[in-house]
GUVEX-657091 format. One record per residue (C-alpha): residue number from 1; residue in one letter; x, y, z. Coordinates in pm, 1 decimal. Layout:
REM residues N
+-----+------+----------+----------+----------+
! pos ! code !       px !       py !       pz !
+-----+------+----------+----------+----------+
! NUM !    A !        X !        Y !        Z !
...
+-----+------+----------+----------+----------+
***
This chain:
REM residues 132
+-----+------+----------+----------+----------+
! pos ! code !       px !       py !       pz !
+-----+------+----------+----------+----------+
!   1 !    M !   3378.8 !   -857.4 !     74.6 !
!   2 !    S !   3467.4 !   -544.3 !    272.1 !
!   3 !    S !   3203.5 !   -343.3 !    458.6 !
!   4 !    N !   3264.0 !    -45.3 !    225.2 !
!   5 !    T !   3159.1 !   -234.4 !    -88.8 !
!   6 !    Q !   2815.5 !   -131.2 !   -209.8 !
!   7 !    I !   2589.8 !   -382.7 !   -378.2 !
!   8 !    P !   2333.8 !   -238.9 !   -619.7 !
!   9 !    M !   2000.3 !   -275.6 !   -441.7 !
!  10 !    R !   1677.1 !   -360.9 !   -620.9 !
!  11 !    M !   1372.7 !   -309.0 !   -401.2 !
!  12 !    D !   1036.7 !   -455.0 !   -499.2 !
!  13 !    V !    773.3 !   -281.5 !   -287.6 !
!  14 !    K !    412.1 !   -393.1 !   -245.2 !
!  15 !    I !    163.8 !   -159.6 !    -79.0 !
!  16 !    Y !   -153.2 !   -266.6 !    101.7 !
!  17 !    P !   -360.6 !     50.1 !    169.6 !
!  18 !    L !   -561.1 !     80.7 !    489.6 !
!  19 !    H !   -871.6 !    295.7 !    499.5 !
!  20 !    D !   -936.0 !    335.0 !    871.7 !
!  21 !    G !   -840.2 !    702.7 !    901.5 !
!  22 !    A !   -557.8 !    639.6 !   1152.5 !
!  23 !    N !   -192.1 !    746.2 !   1128.5 !
!  24 !    V !    -99.6 !    412.7 !    968.3 !
!  25 !    L !   -183.8 !    470.8 !    602.1 !
!  26 !    A !    -79.5 !    132.5 !    463.0 !
!  27 !    K !    114.4 !   -186.2 !    520.6 !
!  28 !    A !    406.2 !   -268.9 !    294.2 !
!  29 !    S !    632.2 !   -557.1 !    198.5 !
!  30 !    V !    976.6 !   -511.3 !     46.4 !
!  31 !    T !   1190.4 !   -772.3 !   -127.2 !
!  32 !    L !   1560.1 !   -685.0 !   -154.3 !
!  33 !    N !   1740.5 !   -809.0 !   -467.5 !
!  34 !    G !   1490.3 !  -1092.7 !   -489.8 !
!  35 !    C !   1672.5 !  -1254.9 !   -194.2 !
!  36 !    F !   1540.2 !  -1109.9 !    131.8 !
!  37 !    A !   1179.3 !  -1017.9 !    211.4 !
!  38 !    I !   1063.6 !   -780.3 !    483.6 !
!  39 !    R !    697.7 !   -797.4 !    585.5 !
!  40 !    G !    504.9 !   -586.4 !    835.2 !
!  41 !    I !    637.4 !   -246.2 !    730.4 !
!  42 !    R !    393.0 !     33.0 !    812.4 !
!  43 !    V !    352.9 !    351.4 !    608.2 !
!  44 !    V !    288.8 !    616.0 !    872.8 !
!  45 !    D !    171.4 !    977.5 !    854.0 !
!  46 !    G !    391.6 !   1139.7 !   1119.5 !
!  47 !    K !    438.7 !   1497.0 !   1235.9 !
!  48 !    D !    725.3 !   1540.8 !    985.3 !
!  49 !    G !    548.2 !   1368.4 !    695.9 !
!  50 !    V !    496.9 !   1017.9 !    560.5 !
!  51 !    F !    762.2 !    757.2 !    643.6 !
!  52 !    A !    823.4 !    381.4 !    649.8 !
!  53 !    S !    819.5 !    223.7 !    995.8 !
!  54 !    M !   1005.6 !   -105.1 !   1025.8 !
!  55 !    P !    852.7 !   -415.4 !   1190.1 !
!  56 !    S !    903.4 !   -397.2 !   1566.2 !
!  57 !    Y !    822.1 !   -557.8 !   1899.9 !
!  58 !    K !    738.7 !   -401.8 !   2235.0 !
!  59 !    T !    974.7 !   -413.5 !   2533.6 !
!  60 !    R !    961.3 !   -247.5 !   2875.7 !
!  61 !    E !   1172.5 !     36.2 !   2736.5 !
!  62 !    G !    958.4 !     89.4 !   2425.8 !
!  63 !    Y !    962.2 !    -56.2 !   2076.0 !
!  64 !    K !   1262.3 !   -223.7 !   1912.1 !
!  65 !    N !   1296.3 !   -275.5 !   1537.6 !
!  66 !    I !   1319.3 !   -638.3 !   1428.3 !
!  67 !    C !   1521.1 !   -543.7 !   1120.4 !
!  68 !    F !   1647.4 !   -208.6 !    999.3 !
!  69 !    P !   1879.8 !    -37.8 !    750.4 !
!  70 !    C !   2230.7 !    -16.2 !    898.1 !
!  71 !    T !   2344.7 !    301.4 !    722.8 !
!  72 !    K !   2194.1 !    647.5 !    699.9 !
!  73 !    E !   2216.1 !    631.4 !    319.1 !
!  74 !    F !   2033.4 !    299.0 !    290.4 !
!  75 !    H !   1774.8 !    407.8 !    548.1 !
!  76 !    Q !   1699.2 !    709.2 !    327.4 !
!  77 !    Q !   1692.1 !    495.1 !      9.9 !
!  78 !    F !   1462.9 !    236.9 !    173.5 !
!  79 !    N !   1223.7 !    498.3 !    313.5 !
!  80 !    E !   1210.5 !    680.4 !    -20.4 !
!  81 !    A !   1130.2 !    357.1 !   -208.6 !
!  82 !    V !    842.1 !    269.0 !     26.6 !
!  83 !    V !    694.2 !    621.1 !     39.5 !
!  84 !    T !    722.2 !    661.2 !   -339.9 !
!  85 !    A !    547.2 !    325.9 !   -392.5 !
!  86 !    Y !    272.3 !    433.5 !   -148.8 !
!  87 !    R !    217.7 !    764.1 !   -332.0 !
!  88 !    Q !    208.4 !    586.2 !   -669.0 !
!  89 !    E !    -47.1 !    336.8 !   -534.7 !
!  90 !    M !   -266.4 !    619.5 !   -402.7 !
!  91 !    A !   -240.6 !    815.3 !   -729.7 !
!  92 !    Q !   -332.3 !    504.7 !   -929.9 !
!  93 !    A !   -631.0 !    432.4 !   -702.4 !
!  94 !    H !   -747.5 !    794.6 !   -734.2 !
!  95 !    Q !   -714.0 !    779.4 !  -1113.4 !
!  96 !    Q !   -913.6 !    456.1 !  -1128.3 !
!  97 !    R !  -1191.5 !    608.1 !   -913.9 !
!  98 !    S !  -1208.9 !    916.7 !  -1136.5 !
!  99 !    E !  -1224.7 !    705.3 !  -1456.1 !
! 100 !    I !  -1538.8 !    519.7 !  -1347.1 !
! 101 !    P !  -1779.9 !    817.2 !  -1393.8 !
! 102 !    Q !  -1617.0 !    903.1 !  -1727.3 !
! 103 !    Q !  -1672.0 !    547.5 !  -1850.4 !
! 104 !    Q !  -2038.7 !    582.3 !  -1756.6 !
! 105 !    G !  -2066.3 !    911.9 !  -1948.3 !
! 106 !    E !  -2070.7 !   1128.6 !  -1636.1 !
! 107 !    V !  -1842.6 !   1418.3 !  -1550.8 !
! 108 !    P !  -1683.0 !   1386.1 !  -1204.7 !
! 109 !    Q !  -1746.7 !   1679.9 !   -971.4 !
! 110 !    Q !  -1454.8 !   1846.7 !   -797.1 !
! 111 !    G !  -1420.9 !   1748.2 !   -432.5 !
! 112 !    V !  -1700.7 !   1490.1 !   -444.6 !
! 113 !    A !  -1618.0 !   1124.3 !   -399.8 !
! 114 !    P !  -1774.0 !    898.6 !   -661.9 !
! 115 !    Q !  -2078.8 !    709.5 !   -540.4 !
! 116 !    E !  -2079.0 !    333.8 !   -567.5 !
! 117 !    E !  -2355.4 !    176.1 !   -768.2 !
! 118 !    P !  -2595.9 !    -24.0 !   -553.0 !
! 119 !    A !  -2551.1 !   -394.5 !   -601.9 !
! 120 !    L !  -2815.9 !   -547.7 !   -821.8 !
! 121 !    E !  -3003.8 !   -839.6 !   -679.3 !
! 122 !    P !  -2928.3 !  -1155.6 !   -873.0 !
! 123 !    E !  -3208.9 !  -1282.7 !  -1088.0 !
! 124 !    E !  -3363.9 !  -1608.3 !   -982.3 !
! 125 !    P !  -3284.0 !  -1889.1 !  -1222.9 !
! 126 !    P !  -3583.3 !  -2013.8 !  -1420.5 !
! 127 !    M !  -3759.4 !  -2309.7 !  -1271.8 !
! 128 !    P !  -3682.0 !  -2629.4 !  -1457.7 !
! 129 !    Q !  -3974.3 !  -2764.3 !  -1650.8 !
! 130 !    M !  -4070.7 !  -3118.1 !  -1586.8 !
! 131 !    M !  -4139.2 !  -3338.0 !  -1882.5 !
! 132 !    M !  -4408.7 !  -3604.3 !  -1843.3 !
+-----+------+----------+----------+----------+
***
């Protein structure tokens, strides 16, 4: 196969949101054509917007990617797939949070995060009765 031949690429992306308020918004895993899995991808909020950061290791000169897209076109396609999956995950999570008050008959207020219900204490099981 020549290096100019393009193989159709199917990317299955899984997003694992982080809620610590840092620049790393989520972790991601990508499986390429069901044959090659990449773990440890970070979804980062950078100065130029959200992007996918490949797994890397630290050297004296800085960080080096462990694996990476080899062409500009695939780099763009890969980044777009991860960022799109992240945005879909966040939209779905937001929709689920806004549906909870509606299911309870409440109207969600604009700009106010839904409050979680306090956990109910479990009831104590009835004491077994002894037969004599």
